[in-house]
VOGU-98350 format. One record per residue: x, y, z of N, C-alpha, C in turn. Coordinates in steps of 0.001 Angstrom, whole numbers, padded with zeros to 6 digits, always signed. Example, Ala and Ser with C-alpha at 12.3 -4.5 7.8 and 13.67 -1.06 7.14 Angstrom:
% residues 2
+013190-005690+007800+012300-004500+007800+013200-003300+007800+012850-002250+007080+013670-001060+007140+012900+000030+007870
END
This chain:
% residues 380
+107777+071140+086198+107161+072451+086020+106033+072674+087012+105182+071644+087254+104020+071814+088110+104295+071210+089473+104128+072020+090507+104250+071556+091871+102856+071176+092341+102532+069887+092351+101175+069432+092644+100999+069157+094131+100088+069880+094809+099817+069589+096201+099085+068271+096340+099077+067738+097553+098443+066442+097780+096935+066518+097623+096362+067687+097924+094915+067804+097912+094491+069032+097117+093878+068825+095951+093396+069933+095147+091979+070275+095581+091747+071546+095930+090449+071991+096410+089993+073145+095527+088934+072939+094752+088505+073951+093808+087546+074968+094419+087280+074873+095713+086467+075879+096368+087315+077117+096628+086689+078156+097147+087430+079374+097466+088422+079109+098584+089397+079972+098711+090402+079822+099760+089728+079937+101129+089948+078954+101949+089309+078935+103266+087940+078304+103262+087411+077929+102083+086148+077201+102010+085052+077908+101247+084611+079071+101717+083479+079768+101119+083929+081080+100479+083341+081383+099323+083613+082652+098658+082880+083766+099402+083621+084751+099873+083025+085875+100604+082188+086733+099655+081039+087185+100146+080166+088062+099360+079519+089045+100328+080060+090248+100432+079595+091245+101389+078505+092097+100750+077365+092289+101438+076248+093039+100839+076566+094522+100662+075731+095177+099845+075869+096608+099633+075549+097375+100911+076063+098589+100995+075786+099445+102148+074316+099838+102162+073705+099677+103334+072316+100111+103508+072315+101432+104276+071273+101675+105039+071193+102917+105819+071697+102731+107243+072581+101745+107425+073087+101472+108774+073798+102695+109346+073530+102944+110633+074150+104090+111295+075573+103743+111714+076415+104778+111746+077799+104600+112170+078121+105621+113257+078963+105205+114197+079356+106101+115278+080346+107168+114806+081196+106784+113836+082250+107681+113376+082457+107480+111881+083111+108438+111277+083549+108292+109888+085070+108345+109852+085661+107543+108979+087110+107505+108798+087394+107602+107305+088213+108567+106921+088590+108727+105514+089635+107684+105148+089447+107010+104014+090402+105988+103587+090949+106336+102203+092098+105770+101886+092766+106024+100616+092122+105238+099479+092512+105577+098267+092059+104822+097091+092476+103359+097209+093710+103117+097652+094204+101747+097779+093355+100945+098760+092960+101568+099864+092111+100880+100842+090725+100632+100268+090201+101593+099522+088883+101408+098899+088899+100221+097945+089976+100073+097185+090104+098941+096268+090234+097636+097052+090995+097649+098131+091131+096444+098965+089784+096022+099537+088984+096991+099957+087637+096682+100451+086796+096068+099337+086897+096616+098130+086183+096039+096990+086577+094580+096777+087849+094278+096921+088313+092909+096715+087878+091981+097837+087639+092534+099031+087028+091733+100099+085554+091503+099803+084863+092560+099422+083429+092478+099152+083101+091423+098107+083896+091358+097055+083593+090486+095916+084228+089099+096015+084941+088827+097117+085482+087488+097336+086875+087261+096796+087476+088256+096155+088825+088078+095610+089818+087765+096728+089578+088340+097913+090478+088140+099050+089914+087161+100076+088995+086285+099648+088484+085266+100572+089653+084496+101183+089610+084207+102492+088468+084315+103403+088374+085622+104173+089161+086659+103818+089114+087898+104579+087762+088589+104423+087202+089001+105568+085950+089769+105586+086170+091154+106183+087418+091473+106476+087725+092755+107083+089211+092862+107343+089570+093802+108203+090974+094086+108458+091453+093377+109717+092693+092925+109676+093229+092003+110675+093438+092651+112040+093184+091837+113081+093524+092205+114434+094943+091783+114756+095356+092032+116004+096738+091775+116384+097122+090307+116255+096226+089390+116629+096578+087967+116583+096851+087513+115157+095969+087906+114229+096191+087540+112831+097441+088231+112284+097630+089498+112634+098805+090234+112172+100089+089489+112530+100228+089110+113801+101472+088468+114238+101590+087039+113701+100456+086351+113561+100494+085009+113000+100959+085034+111550+100456+085997+110782+100852+086118+109376+102313+086525+109273+102742+087456+110110+104132+087889+110084+105077+086731+110384+104744+085922+111381+105656+084878+111843+105514+083566+111075+104283+083189+110723+104025+081843+110193+103485+081820+108777+103145+082991+108220+102467+083059+106923+101155+082272+106957+100476+082382+108067+099154+081768+108236+098297+082687+109103+096983+082672+108826+096062+083318+109736+096056+082563+111059+095494+083164+112082+095472+082518+113394+094793+081152+113345+093821+080988+112424+093114+079707+112300+093873+078679+111460+095077+079027+111007+095916+078081+110275+095846+078171+108772+094924+078952+108222+094802+079085+106763+096003+079861+106227+096679+079372+105170+097829+080102+104616+097454+081511+104178+098273+082463+104608+098116+083869+104214+099427+084561+104561+099984+085322+103651+101389+085716+103804+101672+087190+104051+100722+088085+103786+100939+089508+104002+099803+090062+104858+100112+090737+105974+099042+091302+106813+098237+092351+106066+096922+092311+106236+096048+093338+105670+095479+094137+106833+096034+095327+107030+095658+096176+108144+095005+097455+107641+094228+098094+108517+093632+099389+108201+094326+100441+109058+095341+101066+108483+096074+102113+109189+095268+103405+109187+095241+104082+110347+094429+105283+110500+095275+106403+111093+094726+107606+111047+095392+108763+111633+095175+108781+113150+096036+109542+113843+095973+109570+115314+094634+110092+115824+094044+111068+115138+092751+111611+115577+091666+110530+115568+091720+109630+114584+090766+108535+114535+091113+107471+115575+092395+107245+115772+092855+106265+116750+092352+106626+118146+092271+107925+118443+091859+108377+119769+090350+108339+119975+089574+108539+118910+088130+108681+119103+087347+107381+118912+087856+106465+118099+087110+105236+117817+087307+104230+118941+086227+103520+119295+086262+102522+120360+085850+101155+119821+086281+100114+120509+085829+098761+120150+084309+098701+120260+083690+098031+119295+082238+097927+119257+081576+098978+118397+082312+100036+118046+081749+101074+117175+081516+100544+115768+080489+101082+115123+080334+100911+113684+080902+102155+113018+081863+101950+112152+082569+103057+111525+082248+103097+110037+081941+104284+109545+081719+104476+108115+083057+104837+107467+083494+104024+106512+084745+104264+105807+084428+105055+104545+085030+106222+104422+084679+107197+103388+085844+107372+102423+085515+107409+101130+086514+107741+100112+085887+108698+099118+086528+109858+098941+086037+110887+098021+084574+111238+098303+084285+111417+099593+082962+111846+100077+081885+110790+099890+082266+109565+099533+081303+108472+099381+081563+107417+100442+080480+106850+100976+080614+105742+101910+081013+104493+101137+082187+103967+101471+082688+102756+100828+082285+101514+101609+082266+101634+102941+081953+100450+103744+081541+100850+105155+080823+099942+105801+080525+100027+107226+081266+098886+107904+082107+099229+108881+082903+098220+109576+082606+098238+111062+082433+097042+111626+082291+096902+113071+083681+096720+113676+084071+097622+114543+085418+097632+115096+085550+096588+116201+086502+095683+116039+086756+094642+117035+088105+094809+117734+088923+095751+117255+090231+095964+117879+090852+097267+117432+091657+097848+118329+092409+099072+118040+093807+098853+118601+094829+098996+117752+096173+098655+118223+097241+099362+117408+098453+099319+117940+099642+099787+117233+100511+098574+116881+101293+098694+115835+102234+097620+115522+103608+098187+115187+104614+097341+115290+106004+097710+115043+106260+097688+113539+106363+098858+112934+106498+098934+111486+107838+098382+110998+108883+098612+111767+110191+098090+111369+110198+096563+111439+109632+096017+112519+109553+094563+112640+108695+093942+111553+107608+094625+111204+106751+094182+110105+107564+094050+108829+108308+095101+108490+109081+095099+107242+110135+093997+107243+110780+093821+108372+111829+092800+108453+111250+091411+108198+110068+091138+108758+109459+089814+108608+108827+089625+107230+108081+090609+106787+107280+090453+105569+108102+090658+104306+108945+091686+104296+109716+092013+103096+111154+091538+103155+111588+091100+104337+112959+090622+104469+113990+091722+104467+113544+092972+104613+114446+094116+104610+113758+095290+105291+114555+096224+105809+114011+097466+106348+114448+098658+105499+115031+098388+104340+115517+099449+103464+114350+100169+102794+114353+101492+102885+113289+102259+102234+113479+102345+100719+114541+101734+100207+114662+101595+098753+113650+100584+098228+113109+099761+099113+112058+098813+098760+110722+099546+098856+109929+099604+097762+108685+100391+097791+107664+099903+098810+107607+098592+099070+106694+098084+100091+107098+098547+101480+108385+098504+101757+108911+098996+103034+108609+100482+103182+108839+101224+102125+108617+102671+102176+107159+102990+102523+106207+102259+101939+104793+102491+102244+104489+102231+103714+105030+101138+104251+104768+100795+105648+105435+101805+106583+106673+102183+106278+107388+103125+107140+106710+104499+107147+106022+104834+106049+105334+106124+105966+103927+106083+106561+103449+104902+106931+102129+104775+107545+102220+105127+109032+101083+105169+109705+101056+105582+111109+101387+104448+112076+101156+103201+111662+101339+102080+112577+100209+101960+113590+099133+102713+113383+097945+102651+114251+096798+102065+113436+096135+101056+113965+095189+100274+113156+093838+100091+113819+092839+099965+112969+091529+099460+113363+091379+098055+112801+090894+097149+113613+090555+095798+113144+089049+095654+113171+088520+094864+112262+087081+094647+112295+086541+094029+111025+085286+093622+111100+084616+092981+109964+083846+094014+109159+083990+093930+107843+083211+094770+106936+081801+094190+106867+080821+094951+107368+079433+094458+107401+078721+094715+106074+079098+095805+105398+078518+096115+104085+079504+097000+103339+079434+096969+102021+080402+097729+101219+079832+098047+099848+080287+099156+099295+079936+099544+097932+081178+099490+097049+080952+099318+095762+082066+099370+094813+082497+100812+094620+083796+101080+094652+084262+102453+094398+084167+102789+092927+084254+104070+092625+084294+104512+091231+085742+104424+090760+086021+103480+089871+087387+103199+089447+087447+103033+087930+088624+103239+087349+088770+103052+085898+088620+101576+085508+088291+101342+084260+088224+100004+083658+087185+099097+084326+086139+099700+084907+085144+098877+085584+084366+098005+084598+084151+098507+083385+083407+097719+082405+084148+096445+082012+085489+096505+082049+086293+095332+081677+086561+094402+082858+086135+094815+084059+086494+094089+085275+085526+092952+085571+086088+091770+085802+085308+090605+086217+085656+090255+087660+084649+089798+088405+084843+089372+089786+084660+087852+089871+085008+087233+090989+084957+085763+091071+083616+085133+090698+082511+085753+091062+081214+085183+090673+081063+085180+089151+081651+086178+088483+081604+086257+087016+082500+085186+086388+083755+085148+086831+084704+084242+086183+084324+082784+086399+083866+082465+087587+083474+081073+087849+082321+080648+086943+081386+081567+086702+080264+081260+085811+080750+081095+084369+081679+081940+083957+082226+081842+082595+082994+080536+082424+083837+080194+083388+084588+078930+083307+083626+077756+083180+082575+077779+083979+081571+076705+083941+080887+076660+082578+080505+077827+082070+079826+077887+080780+080691+077412+079636+081992+077621+079729+082907+077176+078680+083356+075733+078861+082955+075132+079955+083342+073748+080198+084786+073578+080640+085398+074650+081150+086778+074583+081609+086829+073914+082990+087472+072799+083070+087666+072126+084359+089009+072470+084980+089953+072871+084132+091258+073329+084615+091546+074687+083996+091952+075631+084844+092178+077005+084394+093474+077519+085016+094341+078082+084194+095579+078686+084682+095377+080173+084906+095759+080652+086086+095771+082081+086362+097142+082651+086044+097177+083775+085326+098452+084399+084965+098494+085820+085482+099459+086091+086359+099683+087402+086975+100745+088170+086202+100486+089445+085977+101505+090285+085364+101263+091738+085732+102311+092548+085722+102168+093997+085856+102869+094681+084683+103158+093913+083626+103918+094416+082487+103166+094210+081178+103667+094844+080141+103158+094581+078797+103653+093198+078372+102975+092552+077417+103331+091178+077063+104496+091074+076083+105636+090605+076551+106736+090298+075641+106688+088805+075301+107529+088375+074404+107455+087000+073901+107771+085963+074993+108593+086348+075984+108869+085426+077079+107616+085099+077858+106808+086113+078161+105546+085883+078856+104578+085103+077970+104580+085422+076682+103706+084686+075766+104043+083202+075763+105315+082859+075793+105719+081453+075815+105226+080763+077083+105280+081450+078211+104767+080884+079453+103261+080657+079367+102554+081600+078776+101104+081459+078634+100751+080302+077702+101503+080152+076627+101241+079043+075709+101552+077692+076369+102587+077664+077208+102877+076439+077955+101697+076074+078840+101109+077063+079501+099944+076818+080348+098760+076319+079524+098564+076891+078338+097442+076468+077499+097587+075027+077024+098813+074519+076994+099018+073130+076567+098613+072122+077639+098477+072586+078891+098193+071621+079968+096884+071905+080703+096209+073027+080411+094913+073295+081031+093899+073689+079959+092619+073690+080344+091545+073976+079387+091527+075425+078941+091980+076324+079809+091967+077738+079469+092912+078506+080356+093106+079791+080011+093973+080650+080805+093236+081944+081130+093375+082385+082358+092798+083641+082826+093947+084631+082986+094076+085559+082031+095124+086573+082078+094583+087769+082855+095244+088077+083966+094680+088968+084980+095731+090013+085402+096030+090995+084525+097078+091970+084831+096670+092940+085934+097649+093325+086741+097427+094279+087818+097344+095690+087256+096299+096412+087660+096226+097835+087370+095967+098565+088678+096376+099825+088728+096268+100594+089961+097601+101217+090297+097776+101580+091556+098992+102257+091986+100202+101339+091860+101232+101822+091167+102488+101087+091024+103648+102039+091238+104846+101501+091187+106037+102332+091390+106416+103032+090089+107133+104164+090196+107620+104848+088994+108445+103907+088115+108223+104000+086813+108926+103134+085880+108116+101937+085434+107061+101579+086188+106162+100519+085747+105303+101041+084585+104733+100109+083830+103904+100512+082700+102560+101061+083167+102062+102064+082475+100756+102630+082768+099655+101632+082440+098561+101751+083171+097466+100796+083030+096944+100708+081602+096771+101856+080958+096214+101868+079607+097095+101097+078637+098403+101208+078805+099342+100527+077914+099259+099016+078110+099187+098583+079367+099084+097151+079663+097786+096589+079084+096683+097264+079331+095387+096769+078879+095330+096657+077352+095742+097704+076658+095625+097713+075197+096585+096732+074542+097795+096616+075072+098762+095693+074457+098331+094238+074657+097732+093931+075800+097261+092558+075997+096068+092245+075100+095188+093206+074929+094060+092976+074018+094564+092713+072598+095609+093435+072193+096185+093223+070869+096749+091819+070740+097508+091366+071743+098070+090017+071699+096978+088967+071622+095985+089071+072497+094930+088061+072569+094123+088025+071271+093759+089196+070755+092928+089251+069550+093649+088752+068305+094974+088878+068293+095728+088503+067101+096351+087110+067154+096562+086576+068352+097366+085356+068424+096791+084214+069258+095747+084451+070022+095214+083379+070870+093817+082965+070419+093471+081681+070565+092092+081260+070285+091153+081869+071324+090119+082540+070870+089254+083313+071770+088553+082456+072816+088304+081191+072490+087588+080324+073427+088502+079683+074471+089798+080036+074445+090744+079457+075397+091302+080494+076374+090919+081775+076187+091495+082850+076999+090389+083727+077555+090521+084084+078839+089662+085094+079455+090580+086188+080000+090189+087436+079778+091040+088583+080133+090257+089569+080978+090856+089970+082103+090241+090976+082955+091309+091587+083839+091223+092892+084130+092210+093500+085026+091952+093142+086482+093017+093184+087270+092924+093033+088718+093264+094380+089343+092316+094963+090059+092555+096226+090754+093235+095899+092077+094489+096327+092188+095316+095835+093294+096575+096678+093376+097025+096967+094584+098272+097710+094752+099404+096753+095067+100400+096712+094201+101562+095869+094431+102326+096343+095660+102827+095376+096450+103736+095715+097549+105151+095225+097248+105326+094537+096104+106630+094037+095657+107260+093148+096729+106404+092293+097304+106828+091442+098407+107425+090121+098000+107736+089948+096720+108454+088760+096281+107797+087462+096724+108501+086614+097485+107986+085299+097867+106639+085357+098572+106479+086320+099477+105215+086397+100204+104079+086905+099321+104372+087862+098458+103300+088374+097611+102865+087348+096580+103754+086461+096185+103379+085407+095249+102248+084549+095811+102280+084312+097129+101195+083534+097733+099862+084265+097626+099854+085570+097891+098620+086340+097769+098116+086302+096330+099032+086423+095376+098641+086364+093965+097987+085035+093628+098534+083953+094146+097961+082628+093892+096581+082503+094531+096456+082934+095777+095183+082830+096498+094084+083593+095765+094380+084793+095296+093367+085566+094583+092888+084829+093342+093816+084210+092595+093402+083494+091380+092639+082214+091721+092961+081598+092836+092160+080464+093297+090719+080913+093542+090558+082086+094148+089218+082589+094407+088464+082933+093129+089182+083316+092086+088536+083535+090789+088061+082217+090174+088564+081096+090678+088178+079792+090149+089279+079077+089408+090507+079621+089446+091621+078966+088763+092088+077743+089542+092488+076735+088793+093017+075508+089400+094536+075470+089373+095137+076319+088532+096588+076393+088374+097016+077858+088434+098264+078089+088826+098786+079447+088874+100261+079437+088501+100646+080355+087592+102015+080430+087106+102874+081278+088045+103984+080702+088480+104979+081443+089262+106301+081345+088521+106798+082491+088089+108034+082510+087313+109222+082969+088126+110262+083326+087427+111482+083813+088059+111234+085205+088652+111681+085429+089871+111592+086730+090529+110162+087253+090555+109219+086386+090875+107808+086755+090898+107572+087844+091952+106965+088952+091537+106586+090070+092416+107778+090723+093104+108964+090532+092551+110154+091097+093161+110425+092513+092692+111448+093099+093308+111878+094439+092934+113372+094543+093212+114098+095171+092306+115531+095330+092497+116222+093997+092724+117127+093987+093695+117854+092758+094047+117492+092263+095442+116279+092556+095886+115895+092201+097249+115614+090708+097407+115304+090015+096308+114990+088589+096391+115794+087830+095347+116108+086582+095678+116859+085758+094757+115968+085130+093706+116577+084681+092585+115802+083986+091557+115074+082775+092144+113792+082671+091823+112973+081531+092206+112694+081449+093704+112947+082514+094483+112593+082510+095907+111102+082314+096106+110302+082907+095212+108846+082766+095335+108423+081312+095172+109021+080629+094226+108691+079223+094027+109066+078396+095260+110222+078673+095834+110675+077928+097014+109732+078151+098188+109272+079389+098374+108376+079668+099488+107048+078932+099326+106508+078936+098123+105204+078304+097908+105260+076792+098049+106422+076194+097895+106547+074752+098073+106266+074326+099507+106312+075280+100434+106087+074975+101855+104618+074971+102237+103730+075316+101293+102314+075470+101612+101429+074723+100620+100338+074184+101124+099325+073569+100267+098167+074550+100152+098055+075187+099004+096997+076166+098779+095763+075550+098147+095804+074240+097881+094666+073606+097245+094563+073914+095773+095699+074186+095124+095729+074425+093684+097102+074023+093173+097230+073864+091871+098514+073534+091253+099341+074796+091059+100553+074795+091573+101488+075878+091328+102393+075464+090173+102338+076239+089094+103137+075943+087906+104442+076721+087996+105477+076076+088490+106782+076707+088623+107481+076709+087270+107566+077876+086661+108141+077961+085321+109544+078546+085349+110422+077938+084550+111777+078449+084399+111769+079726+083569+112831+080496+083717+112975+081710+082928+113014+081364+081437+112258+082115+080656+112284+081981+079196+113253+083021+078638+114124+082592+077736+115075+083494+077095+115140+083161+075605+115800+084021+074846+116040+083726+073436+117472+083244+073294+117654+082077+072671+118991+081540+072440+119392+081806+070990+120508+082512+070827+120961+082848+069475+121377+081603+068698+121933+080611+069381+122356+079388+068694+121170+078490+068371+120239+078373+069323+119032+077580+069049+118113+078308+068059+118258+079632+068011+117431+080507+067178+115955+080383+067532+115697+080318+068842+114315+080240+069296+114254+080541+070793+113009+080714+071273+112802+080861+072706+113063+079522+073379+113657+079584+074571+114024+078349+075256+114103+078594+076758+114319+077512+077510+114615+077579+078935+115833+076702+079191+116335+076741+080397+117498+075912+080731+117168+074429+080669+115880+074098+080617+115460+072695+080524+115657+072136+079112+115701+073014+078105+115808+072495+076734+116884+073206+075910+117795+073925+076587+118887+074599+075881+120179+074393+076655+121225+073945+075955+122492+073646+076614+123551+074737+076405+123195+075807+075706+124195+076803+075342+124532+077746+076503+125658+078412+076377+126166+079260+077453+125351+080540+077566+125510+081187+078722+124734+082392+078991+125013+083490+077963+126212+083521+077416+126539+084531+076423+125723+084405+075150+125141+083236+074920+124300+083021+073747+122833+083325+074023+122540+083660+075278+121152+083842+075681+120806+085322+075848+119629+085702+075393+119113+087056+075585+118001+086958+076620+118215+087595+077765+117262+087500+078870+116243+088637+078805+114988+088291+079060+113909+089277+079001+113762+089988+080342+114752+090746+080728+114657+091482+081986+113751+092694+081803+113123+093119+082907+112282+094302+082849+113060+095526+082405+114307+095621+082850+115149+096756+082473+115406+096774+080968+115707+095603+080418+115972+095524+078983+114727+095899+078178+113575+095394+078601+112340+095691+077880+112032+097178+077941+112126+097756+079143+111806+099177+079293+112796+100060+078537+114069+099713+078582+115062+100526+077874+114838+100513+076375+114446+099356+075850+114144+099262+074423+113037+100229+074040+112004+100270+074870+110859+101127+074583+111159+102596+074860+111855+102872+075960+112177+104265+076303+113036+104921+075236+113954+104155+074674+114905+104704+073705+114402+104645+072272+113158+104181+072105+112569+104148+070769+113244+103181+069827+113875+102142+070390+114567+101166+069558+113570+100212+068913+113870+099781+067730+113037+098788+067060+113390+097411+067621+112475+096746+068316+112823+095495+068988+112989+094329+068020+113818+093399+068425+113946+092157+067663+112620+091396+067707+112398+090564+066710+111142+089813+066625+110962+088881+067812+112075+088461+068432+111960+087556+069572+111537+088284+070859+111506+089627+070831+111143+090376+072035+109661+090720+072057+109150+091272+070951+107748+091664+070889+107121+091220+069571+105849+090879+069627+105057+090757+068410+104944+092152+067787+104973+092209+066470+104927+093490+065763+103700+094302+066177+102538+093663+066210+101303+094379+066540+101309+094883+067981+101882+094071+068880+101955+094467+070290+102874+095676+070445+104021+095619+069784+104959+096744+069861+104322+098023+069316+103606+097919+068219+102972+099100+067641+101921+099683+068584+101199+098807+069282+100213+099280+070251+100894+100015+071399+101967+099438+071925+102709+100079+073011+103282+101405+072555+103866+101399+071390+104566+102579+070872+103617+103704+070482+102336+103405+070379+101364+104446+070039+101098+105388+071211+101596+105024+072388+101416+105853+073583+102652+106728+073792+102446+108019+073870+103555+108931+074123+104126+108744+075528+103232+108415+076458+103651+108250+077845+103349+106820+078274+104378+105973+078253+104180+104550+078539+104288+104209+080012+104999+105029+080799+105423+104619+082132+104838+105502+083235+104690+104896+084402+104284+105623+085599+105433+106559+085998+105111+107800+086318+106123+108767+086718+106163+108927+088240
END
């Protein structure tokens, strides 16, 4: 289950936890309007979630990540983080400029520009997502971007105004909490869904081998058909409050835009939880995948090629076996696939969309009632 690297390193990814100061009265040569997604990404750089990144990648890092899944300095990193801009900004900004990045009329960050370049969007998609099909939401986002970028270091940044800020913990917070609770081993759990019993079984497996678990669901921009943030947050609170020991679980949302990059995005998910202070990270079947673009367990196979300085917990798919009459995996159930009920996202969503009363093996009663209390469960 656990893929143990040779060297466990409990420091932040790349060595030091990044901590970017607040914006002061620093002057800027130009202003550039940025999207909500970019503002959130800057927040995650500022607070160390994306350590060691201190800004947006230049051409050398871009191509190194695309080809090798490493930054130019050799540190593992699997998805390029670029700042795509409009042509008017591409023409006026120069290397050496200090640029004010603006979102909703507020200064989000001051960045010193170290590079201005174009990149091949089709080649990017082929390398990073393994496809150029616009049916893939990550590909579609890249193909719709300009392919014109600013590279540079974020010198100062402010937190954007975002939902669920009161419930949000950053790495300096979580590391202090882990220390205060005496947790020496912590499992990070990534999800973008409401908690069904299959996920609960994975979380309980993690609790059996580490001191605590950090449940860190993604909220923010997602694809149509994904669960709305409010539904995810409330259903997880219901599960934790009713079924988990309070001193063994920490819960906080992760503000982050999914790219559905499968194997490559799994690495980013692991790195972020390492920066929060987790020593272990759960990678399940079809982690961060979408449709049929990636094979089962591709994410686990990719991560086996890298030492991230943390334990990767490769978990088998959890299903309900009618003959065993319990939740199981292929490691402890010998029955045929026809006896197994698989917890696919489609099956879970269809159950909820159609107002069906779920079997006890699919949802906890209280969790289902919390989900069902929302008239609008899904992103449109």
